[in-house]
Backbone as ProteinMPNN parsed JSONL, in Angstrom:
{"seq_chain_A": "MSRIEYASQTAEQSGFSLVELLIVATIIAILGALAYPSFSAYLLKNQRLAAQKSLYALQLQQEEWRISHAQYATDISDLDPRLADHTHYSFSITQASSSHYQLTATVKAGLAQAQDRQGAQSCQTLTLNRSHEKTPVECWE", "coords_chain_A": {"N_chain_A": [[116.536, 99.609, 174.597], [118.743, 101.666, 172.922], [118.706, 104.416, 170.566], [120.99, 104.408, 168.927], [121.978, 101.794, 169.104], [119.824, 100.467, 167.929], [119.806, 101.536, 165.334], [122.267, 100.62, 164.349], [121.827, 97.907, 164.236], [119.815, 97.601, 162.33], [120.659, 98.847, 160.022], [121.688, 98.418, 156.67], [124.422, 97.422, 154.647], [125.449, 99.452, 151.981], [126.486, 100.146, 148.595], [129.847, 99.851, 147.191], [132.841, 98.211, 148.163], [136.248, 99.334, 148.421], [138.051, 97.364, 147.642], [136.455, 95.695, 146.041], [135.92, 97.45, 143.923], [138.538, 97.79, 142.923], [139.081, 95.198, 142.024], [137.217, 94.928, 139.924], [138.135, 97.004, 138.246], [140.666, 95.989, 137.591], [139.982, 93.661, 136.169], [138.683, 94.814, 133.951], [140.846, 96.226, 132.851], [142.542, 94.098, 132.113], [140.949, 92.767, 130.189], [140.777, 94.82, 128.297], [143.489, 95.05, 127.559], [143.845, 92.621, 126.305], [142.05, 92.805, 124.157], [142.803, 95.061, 122.645], [145.082, 94.731, 120.764], [143.903, 93.084, 118.802], [141.79, 94.688, 117.939], [143.228, 96.856, 116.886], [144.539, 95.602, 114.733], [142.309, 94.975, 113.228], [141.423, 97.555, 112.478], [143.583, 98.388, 110.846], [143.439, 96.505, 108.764], [140.916, 97.113, 107.784], [141.306, 99.694, 106.719], [143.102, 99.027, 104.703], [141.449, 97.444, 103.083], [139.691, 99.426, 102.239], [141.413, 100.942, 100.652], [141.952, 99.06, 98.663], [139.422, 98.835, 97.535], [139.21, 101.389, 96.445], [141.232, 101.203, 94.516], [140.111, 99.286, 92.792], [137.896, 100.772, 91.9], [139.259, 102.804, 90.558], [140.382, 101.27, 88.553], [138.139, 100.605, 86.998], [137.465, 103.196, 86.194], [139.694, 103.807, 84.677], [139.316, 102.124, 82.482], [136.991, 103.253, 81.429], [138.019, 105.768, 80.769], [139.831, 105.062, 78.775], [138.149, 104.298, 76.706], [137.285, 106.737, 75.727], [139.613, 108.069, 75.059], [142.903, 107.974, 73.501], [144.697, 106.538, 74.946], [145.471, 105.14, 78.229], [144.738, 106.936, 81.258], [147.205, 109.068, 82.727], [147.449, 110.527, 84.987], [146.257, 110.608, 88.248], [144.351, 112.444, 89.055], [142.849, 112.878, 86.804], [141.088, 110.827, 86.829], [139.886, 110.408, 89.454], [139.701, 112.952, 91.408], [139.132, 113.19, 94.124], [140.566, 111.313, 95.524], [142.961, 112.396, 96.228], [142.681, 113.435, 98.705], [142.629, 111.302, 100.42], [142.908, 109.745, 103.569], [144.745, 107.789, 104.502], [146.215, 106.611, 102.43], [148.24, 107.216, 99.495], [147.544, 107.62, 96.111], [148.516, 106.538, 92.856], [149.316, 106.499, 89.318], [151.172, 104.347, 87.427], [153.364, 103.401, 84.769], [151.668, 103.904, 82.536], [150.159, 103.522, 79.374], [149.069, 103.074, 75.965], [148.179, 100.524, 76.083], [148.519, 99.428, 78.6], [148.537, 99.752, 82.187], [149.372, 100.586, 85.577], [148.123, 100.697, 88.776], [148.723, 102.223, 91.892], [148.695, 102.11, 95.409], [149.927, 103.687, 98.166], [150.959, 103.692, 101.51], [150.619, 106.572, 103.502], [153.259, 108.492, 104.92], [154.306, 108.181, 108.343], [152.014, 107.213, 109.576], [149.981, 104.92, 111.496], [149.131, 102.96, 109.839], [151.276, 102.105, 108.4], [152.246, 99.945, 109.724], [150.827, 97.81, 108.87], [150.406, 94.446, 108.123], [150.321, 91.275, 106.492], [150.624, 88.341, 107.64], [153.986, 87.616, 107.191], [154.334, 89.476, 105.271], [154.661, 92.821, 104.278], [152.215, 95.352, 103.907], [152.353, 97.898, 102.816], [152.441, 98.991, 100.268], [150.229, 98.683, 97.664], [149.362, 97.209, 94.584], [147.682, 97.226, 91.42], [147.007, 96.066, 88.208], [146.264, 96.421, 84.622], [145.818, 93.832, 83.741], [144.652, 92.701, 85.85], [146.338, 91.826, 87.83], [147.494, 91.548, 91.089], [149.487, 92.911, 93.629], [151.179, 93.096, 96.787], [150.379, 89.665, 96.747], [149.528, 88.365, 99.094], [148.398, 90.383, 100.613], [146.037, 90.94, 99.409], [144.268, 88.96, 99.914]], "CA_chain_A": [[117.486, 99.704, 173.52], [118.916, 103.056, 172.516], [118.588, 104.677, 169.131], [122.239, 104.045, 168.259], [122.008, 100.337, 168.983], [118.786, 100.068, 166.99], [120.247, 101.939, 164.0], [123.366, 99.761, 163.914], [121.3, 96.565, 163.98], [118.926, 97.581, 161.173], [121.292, 99.439, 158.838], [122.316, 97.475, 155.753], [125.556, 97.982, 153.911], [125.137, 99.792, 150.597], [127.663, 100.591, 147.861], [130.921, 98.893, 146.933], [134.07, 98.455, 148.92], [137.395, 99.689, 147.596], [138.606, 96.117, 147.099], [135.583, 95.276, 144.942], [136.168, 98.357, 142.805], [139.854, 97.476, 142.36], [138.96, 93.932, 141.291], [136.513, 95.224, 138.67], [139.042, 97.795, 137.414], [141.707, 95.078, 137.108], [139.375, 92.807, 135.139], [138.475, 95.65, 132.766], [142.166, 96.497, 132.271], [143.019, 92.866, 131.469], [140.156, 92.576, 128.97], [141.21, 95.845, 127.345], [144.825, 94.698, 127.064], [143.692, 91.486, 125.392], [141.259, 93.181, 122.985], [143.39, 96.157, 121.879], [145.83, 94.318, 119.559], [142.965, 92.572, 117.806], [141.073, 95.849, 117.413], [144.173, 97.607, 116.055], [144.713, 94.844, 113.488], [141.057, 95.14, 112.486], [141.425, 98.893, 111.884], [144.561, 98.401, 109.756], [142.901, 95.72, 107.652], [139.783, 97.854, 107.251], [141.843, 100.758, 105.867], [143.665, 98.367, 103.515], [140.311, 97.072, 102.239], [139.193, 100.666, 101.632], [142.354, 101.275, 99.577], [141.714, 98.1, 97.583], [138.167, 99.241, 96.894], [139.529, 102.563, 95.626], [141.987, 100.734, 93.35], [139.137, 98.671, 91.879], [137.133, 101.861, 91.292], [140.16, 103.443, 89.597], [140.522, 100.356, 87.419], [136.957, 100.825, 86.16], [137.565, 104.531, 85.613], [140.721, 103.732, 83.631], [138.699, 101.522, 81.294], [136.098, 104.271, 80.87], [138.883, 106.79, 80.177], [140.424, 104.48, 77.554], [137.123, 104.306, 75.662], [137.182, 108.096, 75.189], [140.928, 108.625, 74.726], [143.779, 107.047, 72.775], [145.487, 105.745, 75.899], [144.998, 105.199, 79.611], [145.097, 108.162, 81.982], [148.512, 109.031, 83.388], [147.35, 111.305, 86.225], [145.142, 110.136, 89.072], [143.324, 113.49, 89.14], [141.967, 112.734, 85.643], [140.107, 109.781, 87.126], [139.142, 110.686, 90.687], [140.457, 113.937, 92.196], [138.85, 113.054, 95.556], [141.543, 110.427, 96.153], [144.08, 113.196, 96.736], [142.406, 113.718, 100.113], [142.513, 110.056, 101.185], [143.635, 109.964, 104.821], [145.77, 106.8, 104.826], [146.973, 106.169, 101.262], [148.444, 108.057, 98.32], [147.278, 106.825, 94.912], [149.225, 106.997, 91.667], [149.275, 105.661, 88.124], [152.513, 104.142, 86.882], [153.452, 102.587, 83.557], [150.479, 104.087, 81.708], [150.372, 103.611, 77.928], [147.816, 102.788, 75.257], [147.772, 99.134, 76.292], [148.816, 98.934, 79.942], [148.675, 100.698, 83.298], [149.472, 100.006, 86.918], [147.637, 101.586, 89.829], [149.453, 101.983, 93.137], [148.267, 102.762, 96.656], [151.05, 103.657, 99.099], [150.63, 104.249, 102.829], [151.224, 107.875, 103.781], [154.306, 108.413, 105.946], [154.025, 108.566, 109.715], [150.728, 106.709, 110.067], [149.984, 103.56, 112.04], [148.857, 102.056, 108.721], [152.565, 101.583, 107.94], [152.497, 98.681, 110.429], [149.915, 96.799, 108.326], [151.074, 93.251, 107.606], [149.546, 90.049, 106.332], [151.681, 87.37, 107.919], [155.3, 88.257, 107.143], [154.33, 90.42, 104.151], [154.251, 94.199, 104.524], [151.149, 95.789, 103.001], [152.47, 99.349, 102.681], [152.197, 99.353, 98.876], [149.335, 97.772, 96.957], [149.293, 97.523, 93.16], [146.689, 96.548, 90.592], [147.252, 96.482, 86.829], [145.209, 96.181, 83.633], [145.588, 92.386, 83.657], [144.056, 92.345, 87.146], [147.363, 91.249, 88.705], [147.531, 92.301, 92.347], [150.651, 92.628, 94.468], [151.558, 91.723, 97.104], [149.225, 88.762, 96.705], [149.074, 88.065, 100.466], [147.625, 91.509, 101.146], [144.759, 91.01, 98.696], [143.442, 87.796, 100.266]], "C_chain_A": [[117.558, 101.161, 173.071], [118.804, 103.185, 170.997], [119.825, 104.226, 168.369], [122.316, 102.543, 168.061], [120.992, 99.864, 167.947], [119.216, 100.38, 165.554], [121.352, 101.031, 163.492], [122.888, 98.353, 163.608], [120.477, 96.518, 162.694], [119.568, 98.138, 159.904], [121.946, 98.352, 157.988], [123.436, 98.186, 155.009], [125.115, 98.28, 152.48], [126.409, 100.303, 149.927], [128.68, 99.482, 147.701], [132.114, 99.227, 147.807], [135.185, 98.783, 147.926], [137.994, 98.451, 146.934], [137.771, 95.639, 145.912], [135.793, 96.153, 143.708], [137.514, 98.078, 142.138], [139.822, 96.18, 141.56], [138.288, 94.166, 139.938], [137.419, 96.012, 137.725], [140.144, 96.923, 136.823], [141.17, 94.182, 135.998], [139.166, 93.592, 133.845], [139.803, 95.942, 132.08], [142.71, 95.272, 131.542], [142.263, 92.617, 130.167], [140.542, 93.588, 127.891], [142.563, 95.528, 126.736], [144.763, 93.531, 126.087], [142.995, 91.894, 124.094], [141.951, 94.209, 122.095], [144.187, 95.705, 120.658], [144.916, 93.81, 118.447], [142.201, 93.723, 117.152], [141.972, 96.673, 116.502], [144.381, 96.92, 114.713], [143.468, 94.969, 112.609], [141.021, 96.503, 111.791], [142.388, 98.974, 110.705], [144.016, 97.665, 108.535], [141.73, 96.453, 106.998], [140.254, 98.984, 106.329], [142.451, 100.184, 104.588], [142.54, 97.979, 102.551], [139.706, 98.301, 101.552], [140.102, 101.096, 100.481], [142.169, 100.331, 98.394], [140.439, 98.453, 96.815], [138.41, 100.444, 95.981], [140.314, 102.161, 94.383], [141.063, 100.069, 92.332], [138.308, 99.744, 91.161], [137.982, 102.586, 90.249], [140.345, 102.574, 88.354], [139.332, 100.521, 86.461], [137.013, 102.184, 85.466], [138.625, 104.577, 84.515], [140.122, 103.158, 82.346], [137.725, 102.498, 80.633], [136.9, 105.363, 80.166], [139.423, 106.306, 78.832], [139.425, 104.456, 76.402], [137.077, 105.664, 74.967], [138.502, 108.674, 74.699], [141.789, 107.56, 74.053], [144.623, 106.175, 73.695], [144.868, 105.852, 77.282], [145.464, 106.494, 80.257], [146.439, 107.985, 82.679], [148.499, 109.761, 84.727], [146.09, 110.888, 86.986], [144.017, 111.163, 89.144], [142.407, 113.485, 87.916], [140.842, 111.745, 85.93], [139.252, 110.117, 88.338], [139.933, 111.652, 91.565], [140.222, 113.83, 93.7], [139.886, 112.19, 96.265], [142.768, 111.179, 96.669], [143.912, 113.482, 98.226], [142.276, 112.463, 100.961], [143.41, 110.158, 102.416], [144.793, 109.006, 105.055], [146.67, 106.411, 103.661], [147.126, 107.288, 100.242], [148.269, 107.154, 97.104], [148.031, 107.415, 93.731], [149.024, 106.007, 90.528], [150.7, 105.563, 87.605], [152.401, 103.28, 85.638], [152.208, 102.711, 82.688], [150.874, 104.235, 80.241], [149.031, 103.351, 77.25], [147.314, 101.376, 75.528], [147.949, 98.626, 77.726], [148.812, 100.086, 80.948], [148.852, 99.909, 84.579], [149.036, 101.064, 87.91], [148.331, 101.217, 91.132], [148.825, 102.776, 94.279], [149.401, 102.584, 97.655], [150.638, 104.33, 100.402], [151.344, 105.586, 103.007], [152.175, 107.75, 104.968], [153.787, 108.851, 107.313], [152.705, 108.072, 110.284], [150.87, 105.295, 110.607], [149.742, 102.537, 110.939], [150.147, 101.453, 108.172], [152.914, 100.262, 108.622], [151.634, 97.539, 109.891], [150.696, 95.664, 107.679], [150.045, 92.146, 107.435], [150.553, 88.924, 106.465], [153.013, 88.1, 107.96], [155.363, 89.354, 106.084], [153.852, 91.807, 104.577], [153.213, 94.599, 103.479], [151.166, 97.304, 102.826], [152.171, 99.825, 101.269], [151.35, 98.271, 98.22], [149.301, 98.18, 95.493], [148.242, 96.666, 92.477], [146.92, 97.018, 89.164], [146.098, 96.099, 85.914], [144.85, 94.704, 83.542], [144.982, 91.823, 84.938], [145.046, 91.596, 88.046], [147.511, 92.159, 89.913], [148.778, 91.908, 93.124], [150.598, 93.539, 95.691], [150.308, 90.856, 97.267], [148.661, 88.512, 98.1], [148.164, 89.158, 101.024], [146.255, 91.646, 100.488], [143.841, 89.853, 99.056], [142.475, 88.134, 101.367]], "O_chain_A": [[116.528, 101.803, 172.866], [118.808, 102.197, 170.262], [119.704, 103.708, 167.259], [122.674, 102.069, 166.984], [121.279, 98.953, 167.171], [119.007, 99.564, 164.657], [121.372, 100.701, 162.306], [123.498, 97.667, 162.788], [120.448, 95.483, 162.029], [119.051, 97.911, 158.81], [122.656, 97.485, 158.498], [123.387, 99.394, 154.778], [124.475, 97.445, 151.841], [127.302, 100.826, 150.593], [128.417, 98.325, 148.029], [132.355, 100.386, 148.141], [135.056, 98.528, 146.729], [138.4, 98.507, 145.773], [138.322, 95.223, 144.892], [135.837, 95.653, 142.584], [137.615, 98.126, 140.912], [140.474, 96.081, 140.521], [138.75, 93.652, 138.919], [137.465, 95.721, 136.53], [140.515, 97.105, 135.663], [141.846, 93.973, 134.991], [139.446, 93.082, 132.76], [139.88, 95.91, 130.852], [143.282, 95.403, 130.46], [142.875, 92.29, 129.15], [140.623, 93.245, 126.711], [142.767, 95.714, 125.537], [145.55, 93.468, 125.143], [143.328, 91.369, 123.031], [141.705, 94.225, 120.889], [143.98, 96.263, 119.58], [145.152, 94.092, 117.272], [141.994, 93.722, 115.939], [141.527, 97.142, 115.455], [144.399, 97.577, 113.672], [143.573, 95.057, 111.386], [140.626, 96.588, 110.629], [142.055, 99.561, 109.675], [144.124, 98.15, 107.409], [141.579, 96.408, 105.777], [139.663, 99.205, 105.272], [142.332, 100.78, 103.518], [142.668, 98.165, 101.341], [139.261, 98.215, 100.407], [139.618, 101.561, 99.45], [142.225, 100.764, 97.243], [140.402, 98.373, 95.587], [137.875, 100.506, 94.874], [140.09, 102.716, 93.307], [141.224, 100.273, 91.129], [138.05, 99.638, 89.962], [137.485, 102.942, 89.18], [140.452, 103.086, 87.24], [139.517, 100.57, 85.245], [136.653, 102.308, 84.296], [138.472, 105.304, 83.534], [140.394, 103.654, 81.253], [137.648, 102.558, 79.406], [136.512, 105.83, 79.095], [139.463, 107.067, 77.865], [139.817, 104.581, 75.242], [136.855, 105.737, 73.758], [138.503, 109.679, 73.989], [141.434, 106.381, 74.043], [145.199, 105.18, 73.255], [143.878, 106.555, 77.486], [146.468, 107.076, 79.846], [146.769, 106.9, 83.159], [149.435, 109.629, 85.514], [144.998, 110.829, 86.42], [142.851, 110.793, 89.281], [141.303, 114.027, 87.975], [139.767, 111.829, 85.335], [138.024, 110.109, 88.254], [140.749, 111.22, 92.379], [141.033, 114.33, 94.48], [140.069, 112.314, 97.476], [143.531, 110.638, 97.47], [144.891, 113.741, 98.926], [141.853, 112.547, 102.114], [144.551, 110.61, 102.315], [145.747, 109.369, 105.744], [147.781, 105.927, 103.88], [146.281, 108.176, 100.13], [148.793, 106.04, 97.078], [148.17, 108.632, 93.614], [148.626, 104.859, 90.728], [151.355, 106.579, 87.371], [151.446, 102.519, 85.482], [151.738, 101.708, 82.151], [151.799, 104.975, 79.906], [147.982, 103.403, 77.893], [146.16, 101.059, 75.239], [147.562, 97.497, 78.028], [149.054, 101.24, 80.595], [148.527, 98.725, 84.653], [149.524, 102.194, 87.885], [148.506, 100.038, 91.438], [148.476, 103.947, 94.132], [149.794, 101.457, 97.957], [150.041, 105.407, 100.395], [152.529, 105.713, 102.699], [151.92, 106.99, 105.903], [152.956, 109.752, 107.43], [152.319, 108.481, 111.378], [151.779, 104.562, 110.216], [150.107, 101.371, 111.087], [150.112, 100.396, 107.542], [153.787, 99.535, 108.147], [151.703, 96.421, 110.401], [151.535, 95.885, 106.805], [149.037, 92.092, 108.139], [151.254, 88.593, 105.509], [153.16, 89.088, 108.679], [156.351, 90.085, 106.012], [152.777, 91.952, 105.161], [153.32, 94.227, 102.311], [150.111, 97.927, 102.702], [151.697, 100.946, 101.083], [151.712, 97.095, 98.221], [149.221, 99.369, 95.186], [147.952, 95.544, 92.894], [147.019, 98.219, 88.915], [145.094, 95.536, 86.351], [143.694, 94.364, 83.29], [144.823, 90.611, 85.082], [144.64, 90.827, 88.918], [147.636, 93.376, 89.781], [149.09, 90.725, 93.263], [150.034, 94.631, 95.631], [149.313, 91.28, 97.854], [147.443, 88.453, 98.272], [147.264, 88.879, 101.817], [145.408, 92.397, 100.972], [142.726, 89.78, 98.539], [141.701, 87.277, 101.793]]}, "name": "protein", "num_of_chains": 1, "seq": "MSRIEYASQTAEQSGFSLVELLIVATIIAILGALAYPSFSAYLLKNQRLAAQKSLYALQLQQEEWRISHAQYATDISDLDPRLADHTHYSFSITQASSSHYQLTATVKAGLAQAQDRQGAQSCQTLTLNRSHEKTPVECWE"}
């Protein structure tokens, strides 16, 4: 028996064939295509929850401000100037008086967050007032 014949009989195949690699790549692509929409929705909801948390914090700060002043704050920078740098939402105070206020979080223009929905309800603008009324209700659930 020659060396070539002996080597061909004892050599084992190692590595992957091109077909096997293509099958694995296809499976990974399919799983990615299925997971991406769910992951995107998770990110949008997570940013919305962060905005809601900020609105709750502002609500507490408004009550603290009212204790020291004759009315509620009218400028968001009086309460929390750090919110001016929020990456996804702009915060504002509307309808501020000595007895009432409304806090608003609005999605900044041009961001994917503008696609945030809860069912058929758009969640681009979230509001919270002194009476703890939240709109749109669907986006706060």
